[in-house]
C-alpha positions in Angstrom: 5.2 12.6 8.9 6.9 11.4 5.8 6.3 8.4 3.8 8.4 7.2 0.8 7.2 4.4 -1.6 9.7 2.4 -3.5 10.3 -0.8 -5.3 8.5 -0.4 -8.3 9.5 -1.6 -11.8 8.3 -3.4 -14.9 7.4 -7.0 -15.0 5.7 -9.6 -17.2 2.3 -11.0 -16.4 2.6 -13.5 -13.6 5.6 -11.8 -12.1 6.3 -10.5 -8.4 7.4 -7.3 -7.0 7.8 -6.2 -3.5 7.1 -2.4 -2.6 8.3 -0.6 0.4 6.9 2.3 2.2 9.6 3.8 4.3 8.2 6.0 7.1 9.6 8.6 9.4 8.4 11.1 12.0 6.0 8.9 13.8 6.0 5.4 15.6 4.9 2.9 13.1 3.6 0.6 15.5 0.9 3.3 16.3 -0.2 3.9 12.7 -2.5 2.0 10.4 -0.9 2.2 6.9 -2.7 1.9 3.6 -1.7 1.3 0.0 -3.5 2.7 -2.9 -2.9 2.9 -6.5 -3.9 5.1 -9.5 -4.0 3.7 -13.0 -3.8 6.0 -16.0 -6.9 7.8 -16.6 -8.6 6.3 -13.4 -9.2 7.5 -9.8 -7.1 6.4 -6.7 -8.3 3.1 -5.2 -7.6 1.3 -2.0 -5.4 -1.8 -2.5 -4.4 -2.9 1.1 -4.0 -1.9 4.5 -2.2 -3.1 7.8 -3.3 -2.1 11.2 -0.9 -0.5 13.6 -0.6 -3.8 15.5 -0.1 -5.8 12.5 -3.1 -8.1 13.4 -5.7 -6.7 11.0 -5.1 -6.5 7.1 -7.4 -5.4 4.3 -7.2 -6.4 0.8 -9.2 -5.2 -2.3 -11.1 -7.8 -4.0 -9.0 -7.4 -7.2 -5.9 -8.2 -5.2 -6.9 -10.6 -2.6 -5.1 -13.9 -2.8 -2.3 -12.3 -4.8 -1.1 -9.5 -2.5 0.2 -9.8 1.1 1.1 -6.8 3.3 3.5 -7.0 6.2 5.5 -4.4 8.3 8.7 -4.3 10.2 8.3 -1.9 13.0 11.8 -1.8 14.0 12.7 -0.6 10.5 9.8 1.6 10.1 8.9 -0.2 6.8 5.7 -1.6 5.4 6.0 -4.1 2.7 3.4 -5.2 0.0 4.3 -8.4 -1.7 2.5 -8.5 -4.9 2.5 -11.9 -6.7 1.0 -13.2 -9.9 0.8 -9.7 -11.3 -1.6 -8.7 -13.9 -1.6 -6.1 -16.5 -4.5 -4.4 -14.7 -2.1 -4.0 -11.8 -0.4 -1.2 -13.7 -0.4 1.8 -11.8 1.2 4.4 -9.4 1.3 2.9 -5.8 1.1 5.2 -2.8 1.2 4.7 0.8 -0.7 6.8 3.3 -1.5 7.1 7.0 -4.3 8.9 8.8 -3.5 11.9 10.8 -4.6 10.3 14.1 -2.8 7.3 13.5 -5.7 4.8 13.7 -8.7 4.4 11.2 -12.0 4.8 12.8 -13.3 1.6 11.6 -12.0 -1.4 9.8 -14.3 -0.8 7.1 -12.5 2.5 6.4 -9.3 0.7 5.5 -9.7 1.1 1.9 -11.3 4.5 1.8 -9.4 7.4 0.2 -10.9 10.0 2.5 -9.6 8.3 5.7 -6.0 9.0 5.1 -4.2 12.5 5.4 -0.7 12.0 4.8 0.6 10.7 1.4 4.0 9.6 0.1 5.4 10.0 -3.5 4.2 7.0 -5.5 6.3 4.4 -7.2 5.4 3.0 -10.6 4.4 -0.6 -11.4 4.2 -1.7 -15.0 2.8 -5.1 -15.9 3.4 -6.0 -19.6 4.5 -8.7 -21.9 
């Protein structure tokens, strides 16, 4: 199982970025994929998740309405589209999957402990 996040960069407040999580070693349509972020001096927090089928999505309250997660099973890539970015969104962003592929319950989509495999992160900086 391999995950690689990319697409980070520096943007001004109100700007947009689309991150990517390239996956390999497993079949993406059999796995739930979560996104997390870690700001300087803070713990890692759940941001978003998309179910294996793509029919269920989760967003943290802090990003709901601004972030949209999607996936391309044929390309094995998950895309969080981040709009109207705020300085508080500055963090390293990571994608992750659970060992079993499926999270036990929907409520665990944003839970750090529910995920087993992590990719290297990509830095997002929002600053004027």
